[in-house]
Structures are given as C-alpha cells and as structure tokens.
PLY file of the C-alpha trace (Angstrom):
ply
format ascii 1.0
element vertex 248
property float x
property float y
property float z
element edge 247
property int vertex1
property int vertex2
end_header
0.00 0.00 0.00
1.12 3.57 -0.63
0.27 6.82 1.08
0.92 10.15 -0.54
0.90 13.80 0.42
3.05 15.53 3.03
0.82 15.00 6.08
0.09 11.27 5.50
3.77 10.55 4.80
4.94 12.48 7.85
2.43 10.83 10.16
3.28 7.37 8.80
6.91 8.03 9.72
5.97 9.37 13.14
3.52 6.58 13.98
5.36 3.46 12.84
8.57 4.01 10.87
9.20 0.25 10.83
6.14 -0.10 8.60
7.51 2.31 5.97
9.58 0.65 3.26
10.83 3.81 1.59
9.89 7.43 0.94
9.98 9.07 -2.48
10.33 12.83 -2.91
9.79 14.69 -6.17
12.89 16.17 -7.77
12.99 19.90 -7.16
10.77 19.68 -4.07
12.46 21.77 -1.42
11.53 23.77 1.61
10.89 22.98 5.24
8.53 20.10 4.55
11.17 18.20 2.61
13.73 18.83 5.34
11.29 17.53 7.96
10.52 14.35 6.00
14.21 13.72 5.32
15.02 14.19 9.00
12.32 11.71 10.03
13.62 9.20 7.47
17.19 9.63 8.69
16.15 9.17 12.31
14.14 6.03 11.49
16.60 4.54 9.02
14.06 4.66 6.20
15.43 5.15 2.66
14.47 8.50 1.15
14.86 8.73 -2.62
14.43 11.58 -5.08
12.50 10.69 -8.23
10.97 12.59 -11.11
7.54 14.07 -10.41
6.12 12.01 -13.28
7.05 8.85 -11.39
5.07 10.03 -8.35
2.14 10.91 -10.62
2.21 7.33 -11.90
2.49 5.71 -8.45
-0.29 7.83 -6.97
-2.63 7.21 -9.87
-2.61 10.86 -10.84
-3.83 12.04 -7.42
-2.37 15.12 -5.77
0.73 14.02 -3.86
2.46 17.36 -3.18
5.78 15.74 -4.03
5.75 13.07 -1.28
4.92 9.36 -1.34
5.64 6.52 1.06
5.58 2.83 0.20
4.55 0.81 3.22
6.33 -2.41 4.06
4.48 -5.63 3.09
3.87 -6.49 6.74
2.27 -3.11 7.48
-1.19 -3.67 8.88
-3.26 -0.97 7.18
-4.49 -2.89 4.18
-7.15 -0.99 2.26
-8.20 -4.26 0.65
-9.17 -5.85 3.94
-12.93 -6.38 3.68
-13.72 -6.24 7.38
-12.29 -6.33 10.87
-10.08 -4.00 12.79
-7.56 -1.82 11.03
-4.49 -1.92 13.25
-3.57 1.41 14.76
-1.42 2.80 17.52
-4.27 2.99 20.02
-5.85 6.17 21.32
-3.65 9.19 21.91
-3.26 10.36 25.50
-5.83 13.08 24.80
-8.31 10.68 23.19
-11.46 9.72 25.08
-12.26 5.98 24.96
-15.79 6.79 26.11
-16.51 8.85 22.98
-16.88 6.65 19.89
-18.24 7.19 16.38
-20.02 4.80 14.02
-20.66 5.72 10.38
-22.87 3.87 7.88
-22.71 3.86 4.09
-20.12 6.61 3.63
-19.28 6.28 -0.06
-16.88 9.09 -0.87
-13.32 8.27 0.30
-12.64 11.98 0.74
-15.59 12.25 3.10
-14.28 9.25 5.00
-10.84 10.81 5.25
-12.27 14.13 6.41
-14.38 12.30 9.02
-11.29 10.48 10.32
-9.53 13.84 10.62
-12.44 15.29 12.59
-12.69 12.29 14.92
-8.97 12.32 15.68
-8.91 16.08 16.15
-11.86 16.04 18.55
-10.27 13.27 20.61
-12.69 10.45 19.82
-11.48 7.08 21.02
-12.18 5.35 17.71
-14.22 5.19 14.52
-16.28 2.21 13.36
-17.33 1.92 9.72
-20.15 -0.31 8.50
-18.26 -2.48 6.05
-20.88 -3.23 3.44
-21.68 -0.22 1.28
-18.90 1.99 2.67
-15.75 3.27 1.04
-12.54 1.41 1.94
-9.68 2.99 3.85
-7.94 3.68 0.55
-4.91 5.89 -0.15
-7.34 8.64 -1.19
-9.10 8.42 2.19
-5.79 8.36 4.04
-4.62 11.46 2.16
-7.88 13.29 2.88
-7.38 12.53 6.57
-4.18 14.64 6.49
-2.33 12.03 8.53
-5.06 11.41 11.11
-5.61 7.88 9.77
-2.19 6.99 11.16
-3.34 7.82 14.70
-7.05 7.09 15.02
-8.10 3.46 15.69
-10.47 2.49 12.84
-12.57 -0.67 12.76
-14.79 -2.01 10.00
-17.87 -3.74 11.40
-20.17 -6.16 9.60
-23.44 -5.19 11.26
-24.03 -1.75 12.75
-27.14 -2.88 14.66
-25.20 -5.63 16.44
-22.42 -3.15 17.21
-24.90 -0.70 18.73
-26.49 -3.44 20.85
-23.06 -4.57 22.10
-22.03 -1.05 23.07
-25.34 -0.47 24.83
-24.62 -3.53 26.94
-21.28 -1.92 27.80
-23.07 1.17 29.07
-22.93 3.48 26.06
-25.70 5.92 25.21
-26.29 6.03 21.46
-27.18 9.21 19.61
-27.86 9.30 15.90
-27.30 12.42 13.80
-30.53 13.14 11.94
-32.79 16.02 10.98
-35.53 16.62 13.49
-33.46 15.60 16.50
-32.69 17.75 19.51
-29.93 20.33 19.01
-26.58 18.87 20.01
-26.08 21.52 22.69
-29.36 20.51 24.35
-28.28 16.86 24.53
-26.12 15.44 27.31
-23.08 14.12 25.44
-21.00 13.34 28.52
-20.19 9.86 29.79
-20.10 6.84 27.50
-21.44 8.08 24.16
-21.61 6.59 20.67
-22.39 9.08 17.89
-23.88 7.41 14.81
-23.75 9.03 11.37
-25.58 7.95 8.24
-24.45 7.93 4.63
-24.26 10.95 2.36
-27.51 10.21 0.53
-29.98 8.36 2.77
-28.80 9.11 6.28
-29.33 6.63 9.09
-30.72 3.19 8.33
-34.19 2.51 9.74
-33.13 -0.10 12.30
-30.18 2.01 13.36
-32.46 4.97 13.97
-34.78 2.80 16.07
-31.90 1.53 18.21
-30.65 5.02 19.05
-31.43 6.39 22.49
-31.97 9.79 20.90
-31.39 11.85 17.77
-29.26 14.99 17.60
-29.37 17.63 14.92
-27.89 20.95 13.89
-30.55 23.58 13.17
-30.21 24.95 9.64
-30.72 28.71 9.36
-29.71 29.07 5.73
-31.18 27.82 2.46
-29.31 24.50 2.21
-31.03 21.50 3.76
-28.08 19.72 5.31
-24.36 19.84 6.05
-21.54 17.72 4.71
-21.01 14.51 6.69
-17.69 15.52 8.21
-18.88 19.08 8.91
-21.88 17.81 10.84
-19.67 15.35 12.72
-17.28 18.16 13.65
-20.07 20.29 15.14
-21.47 17.40 17.18
-18.14 16.02 18.38
-16.80 19.41 19.39
-20.00 20.08 21.32
-19.36 16.76 23.08
-15.78 17.87 23.75
-17.01 21.22 25.10
-19.37 19.51 27.51
-16.71 17.07 28.65
-14.13 19.77 29.35
-16.42 22.45 30.78
-15.76 23.30 34.39
0 1
1 2
2 3
3 4
4 5
5 6
6 7
7 8
8 9
9 10
10 11
11 12
12 13
13 14
14 15
15 16
16 17
17 18
18 19
19 20
20 21
21 22
22 23
23 24
24 25
25 26
26 27
27 28
28 29
29 30
30 31
31 32
32 33
33 34
34 35
35 36
36 37
37 38
38 39
39 40
40 41
41 42
42 43
43 44
44 45
45 46
46 47
47 48
48 49
49 50
50 51
51 52
52 53
53 54
54 55
55 56
56 57
57 58
58 59
59 60
60 61
61 62
62 63
63 64
64 65
65 66
66 67
67 68
68 69
69 70
70 71
71 72
72 73
73 74
74 75
75 76
76 77
77 78
78 79
79 80
80 81
81 82
82 83
83 84
84 85
85 86
86 87
87 88
88 89
89 90
90 91
91 92
92 93
93 94
94 95
95 96
96 97
97 98
98 99
99 100
100 101
101 102
102 103
103 104
104 105
105 106
106 107
107 108
108 109
109 110
110 111
111 112
112 113
113 114
114 115
115 116
116 117
117 118
118 119
119 120
120 121
121 122
122 123
123 124
124 125
125 126
126 127
127 128
128 129
129 130
130 131
131 132
132 133
133 134
134 135
135 136
136 137
137 138
138 139
139 140
140 141
141 142
142 143
143 144
144 145
145 146
146 147
147 148
148 149
149 150
150 151
151 152
152 153
153 154
154 155
155 156
156 157
157 158
158 159
159 160
160 161
161 162
162 163
163 164
164 165
165 166
166 167
167 168
168 169
169 170
170 171
171 172
172 173
173 174
174 175
175 176
176 177
177 178
178 179
179 180
180 181
181 182
182 183
183 184
184 185
185 186
186 187
187 188
188 189
189 190
190 191
191 192
192 193
193 194
194 195
195 196
196 197
197 198
198 199
199 200
200 201
201 202
202 203
203 204
204 205
205 206
206 207
207 208
208 209
209 210
210 211
211 212
212 213
213 214
214 215
215 216
216 217
217 218
218 219
219 220
220 221
221 222
222 223
223 224
224 225
225 226
226 227
227 228
228 229
229 230
230 231
231 232
232 233
233 234
234 235
235 236
236 237
237 238
238 239
239 240
240 241
241 242
242 243
243 244
244 245
245 246
246 247
C-alpha cells in the first residue's frame, strides 16, 4: 500500500517508521517540509529517494501528492483491501477519550471518509467504526484526505451496525444518531459513555439504526441548504461533546 501527500507521509513516519519501506520525494521539491521528512527518514533509518515528479504521478494514480509518497512495508497492517475487521492502529492518543466513539454507515466518498477520520482524531474520539458493506474502503485517497489522522485514530470495519450498537449499549454506552428533526446537540447530554452514529451521504441513518438510538441529535439549519456535509456535521457534534466534557 502507498500513502501520498506531506501529512500522511509524515504521520506514517511518526507513527510506525518500521512499517515504511521507503519514501519518495519529487525532484525539485524543497523547503521545510522536505527537510522535515528527510530528518524523520534519517532518524528512522528509512530510505528517502528523489525521483521525477512524473514517477510520483504514476504511483499515486494521478492524485495530488504534493511531491511526497511513502511505500509501506508488506507487513504493514493498514491494508485498504481488507474487507472487514479491525484496522491496526497505535491505540488512542493520551488526549483521546475511549468513552466517545463514532459509528458511520454507508459513507461512499473516500474523501468524506478521510475528512471524518480527521475530525474524529482532532476532537479526541477514542475510535471510529465503519459499517463495512456499502462503505468506502480505507484507501490511499481516504488516508490522504485525513491529512495524517488515519495513522493515529483506531479504525474498525464492522459487519453489522445494529449488532455493534447493541453490544455497546450492553457496555453502558448511550447512542445518539445524527438526523434532521433531532434535539440540538447543545441541548443533549453528550457526557459519559457516548456513541455518535452518522448515516451515509444520501440516505442518512438506516431505519433499524435509527430505532436503536437512544436519541437523535441535529444541527438547526438557518440558511437555504437542507443539510451539512457529513464531516462538517460530525465536527459540530463532536466538538460540542468535547465542550461539555471539558467544561468546568
């Protein structure tokens, strides 16, 4: 597997340099970012090679790579082809809250998935679960869109979201689904053990999922558009949860 872009490459080197086979940098790419990547490679003993930009274009499939690409070692655990199960990660950061989890269903755009991962990691969520069937894989495009957060946030693909919700309820979690018509997030108690459930871009929450939720939360829309982007809505809800959890 390959990751490309400055942030994903840097975070791959910071998180688990032993999993990085080599780093490729575009010829002519200079500046502080190149110096930082080269320093991380030197410290970790990872080969850092300069290649023509056209070679990086080819390896990244024409996606924007900003002059940086890392080839992960064959034994590296983050296989985008894995159909289900946990995606190995470093475990929650010291600031992450294991009692704040997120489950997303039917997210189809890898860029949305990557942006959601970035939001979850930034807000200190303890992990993200993705309903496997019908959702985008944790592909290089998703990893790049996460701006390196995919290297830090524990991500798990689950077969059945309803079973996952039932299991977490048994563990003491309160489950809140993001949906129009719910209570505003700031009027909902998002402290304690909380699972936030997000639906897909087109149809939102599945019927059974909605029924299993302890409550629905929403973000009142004051403008002319009917809804927010998946990751934008997640950011508003998760940062409200963070505000409540850190308020004195």
